[in-house]
C-alpha positions, 0 to 999 in steps of 0.5 A, a space after each residue: 413303385 407302381 409295380 408293387 403297388 399293382 402286387 399289393 392290389 392284386 394280393 388283396 383282392 385274390 387273397 379276400 374275395 370268394 372265387 376260383 379264378 382271375 382273368 388277364 390278357 397276354 399284353 398286359 403290363 408285366 406287373 399286372 400279368 406277373 401279380 395275377 400269375 404269382 397270386 393265382 398260384 399261391 392261392 390255388 386259383 385258376 389263371 386265365 388269359 385271353 390272347 390277343 389277335 396276332 394279326 391286329 394286336 388288339 384283344 377281342 372282347 369276346 375272347 375275354 368275356 369268354 374267360 369270365 364266369 360267376 367265380 371270376 375274382 378279378 378282371 385285369 385288362 389294359 386300357 393301352 398296350 405297352 407291348 403293341 401300342 394299340 388303345 383297346 
């Protein structure tokens, strides 16, 4: 399934790329959000979440950029939200 594929891709990246954190948003598809959270915990990496604006349903690019640094292994940002229906 697509969810299994997402978990496999995330595990491959988190477990093989140097760095200390991964970044996503709170409106990601559950397979993306859950796989990042799971593999960050499993590999002692920091799991960072940029939150959507409660009034617009959009994630401000600056809030994502604030979570990224030179130690970021993976950034997962959905193009359109399954939760809100917004196209980012």
